[in-house]
C-alpha positions, 0 to 999 in steps of 0.5 A: 369569372367561371371556374376552370375544371380539370377532368380525367380518369381511366377507361371505365370513366371515359364515357361519363367523362365525355358527357360531363365535359360537354355538360360543363362547357355548356354551363360556361365552365372552362374544361381541360380533358386530361384523358384518356381519349378512348375507352381502351384499357389504360393506367389511371396514374398516367392521367391522375398525376398530371391532373393533380399536378395542374390543380395543385399548381392552381392552373385549375380551380377543381379537378374531377377524376372518374374510374371504375371504383374511384379508389385508384384515382383518389389514392393517386391524386392524394399522393400530391401534397396540395390535393384533397381528393374525395370519393363521392357516390352521392350528392350528400357525400359530394357536398360534405367533401367540399364543406368539411374537407375543402376537397379540390378533386372529386373522384366518381366511381363510374361503375357504381353510379348512373350517368345522371347521378354522376352529373348531380354529384359533379354539380353539387361538388362544384357549387359547394364552397368550403365552410371553413371555421373548425374545419379549416383547423383540420384541413391545415393538418392534412399535408405531411410536408 
């Protein structure tokens, strides 16, 4: 069974999001676009919150959020207790947020990475599994509730 991926962001990530959706679908992933649906200026929480809720509710295996710096979408997604959103600007960081932090939402800074880098970061994130072990003890302490 292929992974179900939720993807969204803001206007700064719109173009990368469109390319990543097509790439992921060609690779056999089920992908839902949470918006935005144009590159017009918009408010990232309007898209990050619904995506985070859907991942938190296990409607999707993983989420991907793209915005200019990725900080706003990461902060927003991490307001959800069941979300562990990690900001990754290269493949090593993308691997570590999955291996050590069991991140379930990837946040990509579209203004600071190339499209090719964003695609590689996405691939690494999706293909890396949580290592568990000593990291599970730490992940268990993240939620406030």
